[in-house]
C-alpha positions in Angstrom: 4.3 -16.2 6.8 1.2 -15.5 4.7 -1.1 -16.9 7.4 0.4 -14.6 10.1 -1.6 -11.6 11.3 0.6 -8.7 12.2 -0.4 -5.8 14.4 1.2 -2.4 15.1 3.0 -2.2 18.4 2.9 0.9 20.6 6.2 1.9 19.1 4.8 1.6 15.6 1.8 3.7 16.4 4.0 6.4 18.0 6.3 6.4 15.0 3.3 7.2 12.8 1.8 9.8 15.1 5.1 11.6 15.8 6.3 11.2 12.3 9.4 9.5 13.6 9.3 6.5 11.2 12.9 5.4 10.3 12.1 3.5 7.1 11.2 4.4 3.5 7.9 5.9 2.4 6.6 2.6 1.0 7.5 0.9 4.3 5.6 3.5 6.2 2.6 2.8 3.9 3.0 -0.9 4.8 3.0 0.0 8.5 -0.3 1.9 8.0 -1.8 -1.0 6.1 -1.1 -3.5 8.9 -4.2 -3.6 11.0 -4.0 -6.6 13.3 -7.0 -8.1 11.6 -6.0 -9.2 8.1 -3.4 -11.9 7.4 -0.3 -11.0 5.6 -1.5 -13.1 2.7 -4.6 -10.9 2.3 -2.4 -7.8 2.4 0.2 -9.2 0.1 -1.2 -7.8 -3.2 -1.1 -4.3 -1.7 2.4 -5.0 -0.4 3.5 -6.0 -3.8 1.8 -2.9 -5.4 4.0 -0.8 -3.1 7.1 -2.6 -4.4 7.8 -4.3 -1.1 8.4 -7.9 0.0 9.2 -10.1 3.0 12.3 -8.2 3.8 10.3 -5.1 4.4 7.9 -6.9 6.8 10.9 -8.3 8.6 12.4 -4.8 8.8 9.2 -3.5 10.5 9.3 -6.4 12.9 13.0 -5.9 13.7 12.4 -2.2 14.4 9.7 -3.1 16.8 6.9 -1.4 14.8 4.9 -4.6 14.3 4.6 -8.0 15.9 3.0 -11.3 15.0 -0.2 -11.7 16.9 -2.1 -14.7 15.6 -1.1 -17.5 13.3 -4.1 -18.8 11.4 -4.4 -22.6 11.9 -3.0 -24.5 8.9 -5.6 -25.8 6.4 -5.8 -29.4 5.2 -3.1 -30.8 2.9 -5.3 -30.2 -0.1 -5.7 -26.5 0.7 -2.0 -26.1 1.3 -1.3 -27.5 -2.2 -3.9 -25.2 -3.7 -2.3 -22.2 -1.9 1.2 -23.2 -3.2 -0.2 -23.4 -6.8 -1.9 -20.0 -6.4 1.3 -18.5 -5.1 3.1 -19.4 -8.3 0.3 -17.9 -10.5 0.6 -14.2 -11.1 -1.8 -12.3 -8.9 -3.7 -9.2 -9.9 -3.0 -6.2 -7.8 -5.3 -5.6 -4.9 -8.1 -3.2 -6.0 -8.9 -0.8 -3.2 -9.0 2.9 -2.5 -6.2 2.5 0.0 -3.9 0.5 -2.4 -4.5 3.2 -5.1 -3.8 6.0 -2.7 -0.6 4.5 -1.2 0.7 3.6 -4.6 0.0 7.1 -5.9 1.8 8.6 -2.8 4.8 6.4 -3.5 4.9 7.3 -7.2 4.6 11.0 -6.7 7.5 10.8 -4.2 9.5 9.1 -6.8 8.5 11.3 -9.7 8.4 14.7 -8.0 11.0 14.2 -5.2 10.7 17.1 -2.7 8.2 18.9 -4.9 5.3 16.7 -3.7 4.5 18.4 -0.3 1.3 20.0 -1.4 0.0 16.8 -2.9 0.9 14.9 0.2 -1.0 17.4 2.4 -4.0 17.2 0.0 -4.0 13.4 0.3 -5.0 13.7 3.9 -8.4 14.9 2.7 -9.0 11.9 0.6 -11.8 9.9 2.2 -13.8 8.3 -0.6 -13.6 7.4 -4.3 -14.7 10.9 -5.6 -12.2 12.7 -3.4 -9.5 10.2 -4.5 -10.3 10.7 -8.2 -10.1 14.5 -7.8 -6.8 14.3 -5.9 -5.4 11.9 -8.6 -6.3 14.4 -11.2 -4.3 17.1 -9.3 -1.4 14.6 -9.1 -1.6 13.9 -12.8 -1.6 17.6 -13.7 1.4 18.3 -11.4 3.3 15.3 -12.8 2.6 16.5 -16.4 4.1 19.9 -15.5 7.2 18.4 -13.9 7.8 15.1 -15.8 5.8 15.4 -19.0 2.4 14.2 -20.3 3.6 10.7 -21.0 4.7 10.1 -17.4 1.5 11.7 -16.1 -0.7 9.4 -18.3 1.3 6.3 -17.3 0.9 7.3 -13.6 -2.9 7.8 -14.1 -3.3 4.4 -15.9 -1.4 2.5 -13.2 -3.2 4.1 -10.3 -6.7 3.8 -11.9 -5.9 0.0 -12.4 -5.8 -0.3 -8.6 -9.2 1.4 -8.0 -12.1 -1.0 -7.4 -14.9 -0.9 -9.9 -17.3 1.9 -9.2 -20.5 0.6 -7.6 -23.8 1.9 -9.1 -26.0 3.6 -6.6 
């Protein structure tokens, strides 16, 4: 399954556009991540960061939101052994702006419940690292008001762990 490339179907794109997705918020984030280019193995750290697994991928496929497009040809026996060993080793979370944003969206939904509407709308304007950092500070402040400083600091620490290193200009 890690060598399979999944792509959104027309039904998946419609579900996102029409806001008619029938799964959970993290599953919706997974659907957004699936791009028809990257293998599931490359997406897996972000999938795990969302708290999802193979069942969630199977759910999206069963609903007709995604389909397997290309299976990457198997590598040599040595490479398969290396891959199996790597799968048993703990993997660091995928460090990307998208992973940080989707993780943050999932967490504010869990921490704030229905009081996250304004933050979700503001997330649409996040396009780069600086706008993401500013939005994360808004999230941290709102979480502190609702759930306390300790939860807000834990949220910030976990999300910032997913951000890629800042590149010097």
